Each structure stands twice: as structure tokens, then as C-alpha cells.
N, CA, C and O of each residue as an XYZ file, in Angstrom:
344
protein
N      93.042   -217.773    -15.812
C      92.942   -216.576    -14.992
C      92.242   -216.932    -13.691
O      91.184   -217.562    -13.688
N      92.839   -216.524    -12.605
C      92.278   -216.785    -11.284
C      91.241   -215.725    -10.956
O      91.482   -214.533    -11.145
N      90.075   -216.163    -10.459
C      89.051   -215.183    -10.108
C      89.225   -214.740     -8.664
O      89.725   -215.493     -7.829
N      88.811   -213.518     -8.379
C      88.910   -212.971     -7.033
C      87.888   -213.638     -6.126
O      86.755   -213.899     -6.530
N      88.301   -213.907     -4.901
C      87.384   -214.475     -3.914
C      86.370   -213.419     -3.501
O      86.707   -212.248     -3.326
N      85.154   -213.840     -3.353
C      84.100   -212.951     -2.876
C      84.258   -212.830     -1.364
O      84.477   -213.826     -0.675
N      84.148   -211.619     -0.857
C      84.281   -211.384      0.577
C      82.915   -211.023      1.135
O      82.206   -210.188      0.575
N      82.551   -211.656      2.238
C      81.305   -211.288      2.899
C      81.632   -210.353      4.048
O      82.732   -210.388      4.601
N      80.661   -209.510      4.402
C      80.915   -208.486      5.410
C      79.659   -208.234      6.240
O      78.539   -208.527      5.821
N      79.881   -207.683      7.422
C      78.779   -207.290      8.288
C      77.912   -206.270      7.550
O      78.426   -205.349      6.915
N      76.601   -206.443      7.641
C      75.654   -205.549      6.983
C      75.209   -206.050      5.620
O      74.233   -205.550      5.063
N      75.906   -207.019      5.089
C      75.567   -207.577      3.786
C      74.342   -208.474      3.903
O      74.178   -209.188      4.892
N      73.486   -208.433      2.890
C      72.314   -209.312      2.845
C      72.622   -210.448      1.887
O      73.070   -210.230      0.761
N      72.373   -211.669      2.357
C      72.642   -212.858      1.556
C      71.367   -213.680      1.434
O      70.530   -213.688      2.337
N      71.231   -214.371      0.310
C      70.119   -215.288      0.085
C      70.639   -216.703      0.258
O      71.627   -217.094     -0.364
N      69.966   -217.471      1.109
C      70.404   -218.840      1.375
C      69.512   -219.850      0.668
O      68.499   -219.493      0.067
N      69.902   -221.103      0.748
C      69.176   -222.170      0.056
C      67.760   -222.386      0.570
O      66.976   -223.089     -0.067
N      67.419   -221.797      1.709
C      66.049   -221.928      2.216
C      65.117   -220.892      1.587
O      63.973   -220.729      2.011
N      65.634   -220.185      0.552
C      64.881   -219.153     -0.172
C      64.493   -217.970      0.703
O      63.486   -217.306      0.457
N      65.307   -217.713      1.731
C      65.098   -216.568      2.602
C      66.340   -215.693      2.559
O      67.433   -216.160      2.238
N      66.159   -214.413      2.888
C      67.269   -213.467      2.926
C      67.657   -213.199      4.370
O      66.811   -213.158      5.263
N      68.956   -213.017      4.578
C      69.493   -212.778      5.912
C      70.507   -211.651      5.855
O      71.222   -211.495      4.866
N      70.564   -210.864      6.924
C      71.595   -209.849      7.044
C      72.670   -210.400      7.978
O      72.368   -210.992      9.014
N      73.922   -210.194      7.592
C      75.045   -210.613      8.431
C      75.242   -209.533      9.487
O      75.547   -208.387      9.157
N      75.068   -209.893     10.754
C      75.161   -208.895     11.818
C      76.483   -208.932     12.574
O      76.858   -207.960     13.230
N      77.189   -210.058     12.481
C      78.474   -210.176     13.173
C      79.252   -211.316     12.537
O      78.669   -212.281     12.042
N      80.571   -211.196     12.557
C      81.458   -212.250     12.066
C      82.524   -212.486     13.127
O      83.125   -211.540     13.638
N      82.757   -213.762     13.457
C      83.817   -214.117     14.398
C      84.701   -215.184     13.771
O      84.306   -215.870     12.828
N      85.896   -215.306     14.312
C      86.837   -216.333     13.880
C      86.976   -217.373     14.976
O      87.034   -217.045     16.161
N      87.030   -218.640     14.560
C      87.208   -219.743     15.501
C      87.915   -220.878     14.767
O      87.456   -221.322     13.714
N      89.023   -221.342     15.319
C      89.790   -222.440     14.718
C      90.089   -222.211     13.231
O      89.892   -223.099     12.402
N      90.559   -221.026     12.917
C      90.957   -220.654     11.548
C      89.814   -220.646     10.543
O      90.048   -220.769      9.341
N      88.581   -220.502     11.019
C      87.409   -220.383     10.146
C      86.603   -219.169     10.562
O      86.676   -218.721     11.706
N      85.824   -218.634      9.610
C      84.942   -217.498      9.903
C      83.507   -217.990     10.028
O      83.067   -218.885      9.306
N      82.790   -217.376     10.970
C      81.405   -217.726     11.238
C      80.563   -216.459     11.208
O      80.998   -215.401     11.664
N      79.360   -216.572     10.670
C      78.473   -215.419     10.537
C      77.222   -215.609     11.373
O      76.637   -216.692     11.414
N      76.824   -214.532     12.039
C      75.553   -214.478     12.758
C      74.580   -213.794     11.817
O      74.782   -212.640     11.437
N      73.534   -214.496     11.443
C      72.583   -214.026     10.429
C      71.201   -213.855     11.029
O      70.755   -214.678     11.828
N      70.529   -212.789     10.641
C      69.136   -212.567     11.048
C      68.301   -212.428      9.783
O      68.647   -211.677      8.871
N      67.200   -213.164      9.745
C      66.325   -213.132      8.572
C      65.722   -211.744      8.387
O      65.363   -211.075      9.356
N      65.615   -211.322      7.130
C      64.964   -210.058      6.788
C      63.920   -210.323      5.701
O      64.044   -211.261      4.914
N      62.890   -209.475      5.679
C      61.872   -209.610      4.642
C      62.271   -208.818      3.403
O      63.380   -208.286      3.337
N      61.376   -208.736      2.422
C      61.677   -208.072      1.152
C      62.014   -206.590      1.322
O      62.738   -206.019      0.505
N      61.488   -205.966      2.386
C      61.784   -204.553      2.660
C      62.968   -204.404      3.605
O      63.258   -203.307      4.082
N      63.655   -205.521      3.876
C      64.831   -205.570      4.752
C      64.502   -205.303      6.216
O      65.360   -204.857      6.976
N      63.250   -205.579      6.614
C      62.866   -205.505      8.018
C      63.292   -206.800      8.703
O      63.120   -207.890      8.156
N      63.843   -206.671      9.888
C      64.338   -207.820     10.643
C      63.173   -208.680     11.118
O      62.155   -208.172     11.588
N      63.345   -209.997     10.983
C      62.355   -210.952     11.469
C      62.927   -211.641     12.707
O      63.975   -211.233     13.209
N      62.263   -212.665     13.198
C      62.688   -213.288     14.455
C      63.463   -214.597     14.273
O      63.573   -215.383     15.214
N      63.990   -214.832     13.093
C      64.762   -216.039     12.829
C      66.241   -215.688     12.709
O      66.611   -214.754     11.998
N      67.074   -216.440     13.407
C      68.517   -216.215     13.289
C      69.224   -217.535     13.008
O      68.714   -218.612     13.317
N      70.403   -217.426     12.418
C      71.232   -218.587     12.110
C      72.687   -218.258     12.400
O      73.096   -217.097     12.379
N      73.445   -219.282     12.665
C      74.893   -219.157     12.707
C      75.416   -220.087     11.624
O      75.056   -221.263     11.584
N      76.260   -219.567     10.749
C      76.761   -220.355      9.632
C      78.275   -220.228      9.518
O      78.863   -219.212      9.890
N      78.878   -221.270      9.001
C      80.321   -221.306      8.783
C      80.616   -220.928      7.339
O      80.005   -221.452      6.408
N      81.557   -220.017      7.169
C      81.950   -219.580      5.828
C      82.957   -220.583      5.248
O      83.963   -220.911      5.876
N      82.661   -221.051      4.053
C      83.557   -221.938      3.320
C      83.809   -221.302      1.953
O      82.875   -220.847      1.292
N      85.068   -221.273      1.536
C      85.414   -220.734      0.222
C      85.979   -221.867     -0.618
O      86.956   -222.512     -0.238
N      85.350   -222.102     -1.770
C      85.778   -223.144     -2.700
C      85.942   -222.509     -4.074
O      84.979   -222.005     -4.652
N      87.152   -222.536     -4.589
C      87.450   -221.961     -5.906
C      86.953   -220.527     -6.030
O      86.456   -220.131     -7.085
N      87.083   -219.753     -4.970
C      86.695   -218.353     -4.993
C      85.223   -218.091     -4.722
O      84.808   -216.937     -4.620
N      84.429   -219.147     -4.603
C      83.004   -218.996     -4.302
C      82.793   -219.164     -2.806
O      83.375   -220.055     -2.188
N      81.954   -218.301     -2.219
C      81.697   -218.332     -0.782
C      80.394   -219.071     -0.513
O      79.372   -218.827     -1.154
N      80.460   -219.983      0.455
C      79.286   -220.730      0.874
C      79.125   -220.556      2.383
O      80.108   -220.513      3.122
N      77.887   -220.457      2.824
C      77.578   -220.417      4.248
C      76.875   -221.719      4.588
O      75.782   -222.003      4.098
N      77.527   -222.505      5.443
C      77.026   -223.836      5.756
C      76.574   -223.942      7.207
O      77.080   -223.248      8.089
N      75.604   -224.834      7.429
C      75.166   -225.136      8.788
C      76.320   -225.752      9.570
O      77.181   -226.425      9.004
N      76.325   -225.515     10.861
C      77.318   -226.127     11.741
C      76.684   -227.388     12.309
O      75.705   -227.313     13.052
N      77.231   -228.530     11.966
C      76.639   -229.798     12.396
C      77.207   -230.305     13.709
O      76.531   -231.045     14.423
N      78.427   -229.925     14.041
C      79.060   -230.376     15.272
C      78.573   -229.527     16.448
O      78.755   -228.310     16.448
N      77.961   -230.156     17.443
C      77.368   -229.423     18.560
C      78.410   -228.673     19.384
O      78.151   -227.552     19.821
N      79.577   -229.263     19.605
C      80.628   -228.593     20.376
C      81.129   -227.351     19.644
O      81.358   -226.310     20.259
N      81.293   -227.467     18.347
C      81.716   -226.321     17.530
C      80.666   -225.219     17.594
O      80.998   -224.049     17.781
N      79.386   -225.597     17.436
C      78.290   -224.630     17.483
C      78.260   -223.909     18.831
O      78.114   -222.688     18.875
N      78.395   -224.643     19.912
C      78.359   -224.058     21.256
C      79.505   -223.071     21.456
O      79.308   -221.995     22.019
N      80.701   -223.436     20.994
C      81.862   -222.558     21.136
C      81.685   -221.275     20.332
O      81.998   -220.186     20.812
N      81.184   -221.408     19.116
C      80.973   -220.230     18.261
C      79.855   -219.361     18.821
O      79.963   -218.135     18.801
N      78.795   -219.967     19.315
C      77.699   -219.205     19.921
C      78.214   -218.369     21.086
O      77.812   -217.216     21.240
N      79.091   -218.928     21.902
C      79.654   -218.170     23.021
C      80.479   -216.986     22.529
O      80.442   -215.916     23.135
N      81.221   -217.161     21.442
C      81.983   -216.049     20.861
C      81.057   -214.929     20.408
O      81.361   -213.753     20.605
N      79.934   -215.286     19.805
C      78.973   -214.264     19.394
C      78.358   -213.562     20.607
O      78.176   -212.344     20.594
N      78.044   -214.315     21.637
C      77.496   -213.706     22.850
C      78.504   -212.707     23.428
O      78.129   -211.599     23.810
N      79.781   -213.098     23.494
C      80.819   -212.216     24.007
C      80.976   -210.963     23.139
O      81.175   -209.860     23.648
N      80.881   -211.155     21.825
C      81.075   -210.023     20.902
C      79.903   -209.047     20.936
O      80.084   -207.844     20.749
N      78.699   -209.569     21.175
C      77.512   -208.725     21.120
C      77.135   -208.106     22.455
O      76.261   -207.240     22.505
N      77.770   -208.528     23.526
C      77.440   -207.966     24.841
C      78.418   -206.924     25.287
O      78.270   -206.362     26.372
């Protein structure tokens, strides 16, 4: 039996491997991949001053948010977020 892929969405709170929680504030597409703009939140879901941009990867129906290691890719995606948020 095939399991359904988990879908992430704007407004969703996710826990990452750094043991911190983040709210997804925006999602953009670039080169056939999805990228999330994340802002750290505390236990009461108050916004903190840490943000991340992560690439969504789906493996066997499981969703992973990974760091962007390629600087050119990161710069291009950051510009898309700037355009979307302004």
C-alpha cells in the first residue's frame, strides 16, 4: 500500500533537527523544487529573530526540509522570496 505524501503549507509549524520550531511563512518554486521561508517560534508560537530558507525534499512520501548548500541557488531563491514578500 502506497502512503500519502505529507504536504507542507504556509502557516504550518515544523520542528527541525536543530530542536527548534519554525513557522512556514512563504513557499516559492524554483527549478522544479519548492523552497520554504521559515521563522523560528518559541513554545507559545511567538516569532523570534531567526529565519531560514530550506529546500523541500520528498522521499518515499516523507517530507524533509534541507539546507541549501549551493550559494547561487540560495541567492536565486532569496530573491524570489524578496519579490514575493514585497
